[in-house]
N, CA, C and O atoms as a DFTB+ gen file, in Angstrom:
308 C
 N C O
     1  1       0.817      -1.188       0.000
     2  2       0.000       0.000       0.000
     3  2       0.864       1.257       0.000
     4  3       0.433       2.305      -0.480
     5  1       2.056       1.161       0.524
     6  2       2.916       2.345       0.541
     7  2       3.239       2.810      -0.874
     8  3       3.515       3.989      -1.097
     9  1       3.205       1.890      -1.821
    10  2       3.457       2.225      -3.217
    11  2       2.432       3.243      -3.721
    12  3       2.759       4.113      -4.528
    13  1       1.182       3.127      -3.239
    14  2       0.089       3.984      -3.699
    15  2      -0.076       5.265      -2.893
    16  3      -0.884       6.122      -3.250
    17  1       0.675       5.402      -1.819
    18  2       0.391       6.436      -0.822
    19  2       0.263       7.845      -1.390
    20  3      -0.556       8.619      -0.895
    21  1       1.017       8.197      -2.381
    22  2       0.963       9.563      -2.901
    23  2      -0.282       9.839      -3.739
    24  3      -0.761      10.973      -3.768
    25  1      -0.817       8.823      -4.422
    26  2      -1.947       9.035      -5.326
    27  2      -3.223       8.340      -4.875
    28  3      -4.320       8.850      -5.104
    29  1      -3.095       7.212      -4.252
    30  2      -4.250       6.391      -3.858
    31  2      -4.239       6.250      -2.342
    32  3      -3.513       5.421      -1.795
    33  1      -5.052       7.067      -1.663
    34  2      -4.975       7.157      -0.214
    35  2      -6.271       6.773       0.491
    36  3      -6.438       7.075       1.673
    37  1      -7.184       6.119      -0.203
    38  2      -8.503       5.839       0.363
    39  2      -8.792       4.343       0.310
    40  3      -8.662       3.724      -0.746
    41  1      -9.183       3.759       1.440
    42  2      -9.492       2.338       1.539
    43  2     -10.922       2.193       2.052
    44  3     -11.369       2.978       2.888
    45  1     -11.636       1.189       1.547
    46  2     -13.017       0.933       1.966
    47  2     -13.102      -0.447       2.602
    48  3     -12.567      -1.415       2.062
    49  1     -13.770      -0.542       3.746
    50  2     -14.015      -1.815       4.411
    51  2     -15.329      -1.699       5.169
    52  3     -16.000      -0.669       5.095
    53  1     -15.698      -2.735       5.889
    54  2     -16.934      -2.675       6.681
    55  2     -16.602      -2.664       8.163
    56  3     -15.496      -3.018       8.572
    57  1     -17.569      -2.255       8.953
    58  2     -17.388      -2.189      10.397
    59  2     -17.291      -3.567      11.026
    60  3     -16.855      -3.692      12.170
    61  1     -17.687      -4.602      10.303
    62  2     -17.707      -5.953      10.872
    63  2     -16.644      -6.864      10.272
    64  3     -16.760      -8.087      10.361
    65  1     -15.639      -6.306       9.679
    66  2     -14.573      -7.135       9.104
    67  2     -13.812      -7.873      10.202
    68  3     -13.934      -7.553      11.384
    69  1     -13.036      -8.851       9.794
    70  2     -12.199      -9.607      10.719
    71  2     -11.230      -8.666      11.419
    72  3     -10.804      -7.664      10.844
    73  1     -10.885      -8.988      12.653
    74  2     -10.017      -8.134      13.457
    75  2      -8.690      -7.824      12.760
    76  3      -8.195      -6.701      12.855
    77  1      -8.114      -8.791      12.070
    78  2      -6.833      -8.537      11.409
    79  2      -6.982      -7.495      10.299
    80  3      -6.064      -6.711      10.061
    81  1      -8.136      -7.482       9.617
    82  2      -8.384      -6.481       8.577
    83  2      -8.558      -5.107       9.213
    84  3      -7.999      -4.121       8.731
    85  1      -9.340      -5.040      10.302
    86  2      -9.545      -3.761      10.988
    87  2      -8.238      -3.235      11.562
    88  3      -7.988      -2.030      11.519
    89  1      -7.401      -4.116      12.099
    90  2      -6.088      -3.691      12.609
    91  2      -5.236      -3.127      11.484
    92  3      -4.569      -2.108      11.662
    93  1      -5.252      -3.780      10.325
    94  2      -4.487      -3.302       9.176
    95  2      -4.984      -1.932       8.723
    96  3      -4.189      -1.051       8.396
    97  1      -6.307      -1.763       8.707
    98  2      -6.881      -0.470       8.305
    99  2      -6.492       0.629       9.292
   100  3      -6.198       1.753       8.884
   101  1      -6.488       0.315      10.573
   102  2      -6.046       1.305      11.570
   103  2      -4.579       1.671      11.352
   104  3      -4.191       2.831      11.492
   105  1      -3.774       0.676      11.012
   106  2      -2.369       0.941      10.709
   107  2      -2.246       1.861       9.493
   108  3      -1.435       2.787       9.488
   109  1      -3.053       1.600       8.469
   110  2      -3.021       2.467       7.294
   111  2      -3.419       3.894       7.655
   112  3      -2.840       4.847       7.134
   113  1      -4.400       4.052       8.540
   114  2      -4.787       5.390       8.979
   115  2      -3.611       6.096       9.667
   116  3      -3.400       7.292       9.470
   117  1      -2.864       5.363      10.460
   118  2      -1.682       5.929      11.116
   119  2      -0.632       6.348      10.094
   120  3       0.160       7.259      10.337
   121  1      -0.636       5.671       8.943
   122  2       0.307       5.990       7.875
   123  2      -0.197       7.132       6.982
   124  3       0.497       7.551       6.056
   125  1      -1.405       7.632       7.263
   126  2      -1.930       8.761       6.503
   127  2      -3.019       8.430       5.499
   128  3      -3.472       9.315       4.773
   129  1      -3.451       7.168       5.440
   130  2      -4.539       6.787       4.549
   131  2      -5.878       7.157       5.168
   132  3      -6.004       7.238       6.390
   133  1      -6.873       7.379       4.325
   134  2      -8.236       7.590       4.782
   135  2      -8.981       6.275       4.614
   136  3      -8.930       5.664       3.546
   137  1      -9.676       5.835       5.661
   138  2     -10.409       4.574       5.611
   139  2     -11.891       4.850       5.831
   140  3     -12.271       5.514       6.795
   141  1     -12.724       4.336       4.931
   142  2     -14.173       4.428       5.068
   143  2     -14.676       3.098       5.613
   144  3     -14.464       2.050       5.003
   145  1     -15.342       3.144       6.761
   146  2     -15.915       1.957       7.385
   147  2     -17.412       1.943       7.095
   148  3     -18.168       2.715       7.685
   149  1     -17.839       1.066       6.188
   150  2     -19.249       1.007       5.805
   151  2     -20.076       0.338       6.900
   152  3     -19.639      -0.646       7.497
   153  1     -21.270       0.868       7.165
   154  2     -22.138       0.272       8.185
   155  2     -22.787      -1.014       7.686
   156  3     -22.800      -1.307       6.490
   157  1     -23.319      -1.762       8.629
   158  2     -24.008      -3.014       8.322
   159  2     -25.481      -2.842       8.666
   160  3     -25.821      -2.329       9.733
   161  1     -26.350      -3.271       7.762
   162  2     -27.789      -3.162       7.993
   163  2     -28.296      -4.210       8.958
   164  3     -27.560      -5.122       9.336
   165  1     -29.549      -4.084       9.358
   166  2     -30.182      -5.047      10.271
   167  2     -30.222      -6.450       9.704
   168  3     -30.299      -7.426      10.451
   169  1     -30.169      -6.555       8.379
   170  2     -30.177      -7.856       7.723
   171  2     -28.791      -8.472       7.613
   172  3     -28.639      -9.573       7.085
   173  1     -27.769      -7.759       8.115
   174  2     -26.404      -8.264       8.075
   175  2     -25.668      -7.954       6.785
   176  3     -24.499      -8.309       6.636
   177  1     -26.334      -7.301       5.859
   178  2     -25.718      -6.967       4.577
   179  2     -25.039      -5.606       4.681
   180  3     -25.629      -4.636       5.156
   181  1     -23.806      -5.556       4.235
   182  2     -23.048      -4.310       4.293
   183  2     -23.576      -3.341       3.261
   184  3     -23.966      -2.225       3.604
   185  1     -23.596      -3.738       2.019
   186  2     -24.042      -2.848       0.959
   187  2     -24.288      -3.675      -0.300
   188  3     -23.616      -4.678      -0.541
   189  1     -25.237      -3.249      -1.077
   190  2     -25.462      -3.848      -2.386
   191  2     -24.273      -3.435      -3.259
   192  3     -24.031      -2.243      -3.448
   193  1     -23.545      -4.391      -3.780
   194  2     -22.332      -4.076      -4.537
   195  2     -22.592      -3.161      -5.722
   196  3     -21.720      -2.383      -6.107
   197  1     -23.785      -3.246      -6.306
   198  2     -24.109      -2.369      -7.433
   199  2     -24.220      -0.914      -6.995
   200  3     -24.038      -0.008      -7.808
   201  1     -24.518      -0.679      -5.716
   202  2     -24.679       0.680      -5.205
   203  2     -23.399       1.217      -4.568
   204  3     -23.339       2.395      -4.213
   205  1     -22.389       0.387      -4.419
   206  2     -21.168       0.780      -3.704
   207  2     -20.547       2.043      -4.272
   208  3     -20.203       2.951      -3.516
   209  1     -20.397       2.118      -5.566
   210  2     -19.829       3.315      -6.185
   211  2     -20.739       4.518      -6.057
   212  3     -20.261       5.641      -5.898
   213  1     -22.046       4.301      -6.125
   214  2     -23.004       5.383      -6.005
   215  2     -23.042       6.006      -4.627
   216  3     -23.453       7.157      -4.479
   217  1     -22.626       5.271      -3.623
   218  2     -22.589       5.783      -2.254
   219  2     -21.405       6.713      -2.047
   220  3     -21.283       7.340      -0.995
   221  1     -20.538       6.804      -3.038
   222  2     -19.344       7.617      -2.879
   223  2     -18.248       6.885      -2.129
   224  3     -17.226       7.473      -1.775
   225  1     -18.466       5.590      -1.885
   226  2     -17.464       4.818      -1.151
   227  2     -16.235       4.570      -2.017
   228  3     -15.106       4.607      -1.526
   229  1     -16.454       4.321      -3.294
   230  2     -15.329       4.115      -4.199
   231  2     -15.057       5.426      -4.920
   232  3     -15.932       5.992      -5.575
   233  1     -13.837       5.887      -4.784
   234  2     -13.431       7.159      -5.380
   235  2     -12.230       6.905      -6.295
   236  3     -11.662       5.812      -6.280
   237  1     -11.846       7.886      -7.078
   238  2     -10.673       7.712      -7.949
   239  2      -9.392       7.391      -7.177
   240  3      -8.466       6.799      -7.731
   241  1      -9.338       7.779      -5.905
   242  2      -8.129       7.520      -5.108
   243  2      -8.280       6.293      -4.207
   244  3      -7.598       6.190      -3.187
   245  1      -9.177       5.351      -4.578
   246  2      -9.393       4.128      -3.805
   247  2      -8.688       2.953      -4.476
   248  3      -9.150       2.473      -5.512
   249  1      -7.565       2.475      -3.899
   250  2      -6.896       1.316      -4.491
   251  2      -7.365      -0.016      -3.918
   252  3      -7.060      -1.071      -4.475
   253  1      -8.122       0.024      -2.784
   254  2      -8.437      -1.220      -2.097
   255  2      -9.836      -1.161      -1.479
   256  3     -10.176      -0.220      -0.763
   257  1     -10.642      -2.197      -1.777
   258  2     -11.932      -2.403      -1.118
   259  2     -11.877      -3.794      -0.511
   260  3     -11.683      -4.780      -1.221
   261  1     -12.049      -3.874       0.806
   262  2     -11.971      -5.151       1.512
   263  2     -13.369      -5.551       1.941
   264  3     -14.050      -4.792       2.630
   265  1     -13.804      -6.746       1.537
   266  2     -15.127      -7.212       1.926
   267  2     -15.149      -8.714       2.088
   268  3     -14.616      -9.455       1.261
   269  1     -15.766      -9.146       3.154
   270  2     -15.875     -10.562       3.440
   271  2     -17.106     -11.107       2.734
   272  3     -18.158     -10.468       2.731
   273  1     -16.983     -12.256       2.150
   274  2     -18.116     -12.884       1.491
   275  2     -18.412     -14.236       2.108
   276  3     -17.495     -14.971       2.474
   277  1     -19.681     -14.563       2.224
   278  2     -20.085     -15.864       2.746
   279  2     -21.177     -16.418       1.858
   280  3     -21.857     -15.682       1.142
   281  1     -21.328     -17.697       1.915
   282  2     -22.356     -18.330       1.117
   283  2     -22.820     -19.620       1.764
   284  3     -22.118     -20.194       2.597
   285  1     -23.979     -20.065       1.388
   286  2     -24.547     -21.303       1.886
   287  2     -24.155     -22.428       0.946
   288  3     -24.566     -22.447      -0.215
   289  1     -23.363     -23.362       1.445
   290  2     -22.952     -24.488       0.594
   291  2     -24.049     -25.531       0.493
   292  3     -24.265     -26.104      -0.575
   293  1     -24.735     -25.779       1.581
   294  2     -25.844     -26.720       1.559
   295  2     -25.446     -28.191       1.502
   296  3     -26.301     -29.057       1.320
   297  1     -24.131     -28.483       1.660
   298  2     -23.710     -29.890       1.593
   299  2     -23.186     -30.402       2.929
   300  3     -22.573     -31.468       2.990
   301  1     -23.427     -29.640       4.007
   302  2     -23.041     -30.094       5.341
   303  2     -21.572     -29.947       5.665
   304  3     -21.132     -30.406       6.719
   305  1     -20.805     -29.324       4.801
   306  2     -19.376     -29.156       5.059
   307  2     -19.164     -27.911       5.885
   308  3     -18.027     -27.579       6.220
């Protein structure tokens, strides 16, 4: 990320990301990056991906969007 620091200084993540991701984002903030922490709705969904750019979360200076994905496998694994 230090490679992008002069031109790309904005990172997007959610408030419910894994602790290691949140720790990394806090470290980036200490390094001078701006981090947007997206809220989570009552349904547990962070944001509709189609609306992510429309929310202003993704900007020209955003090199990284971190998001956890889960799915139902349905095979008992």
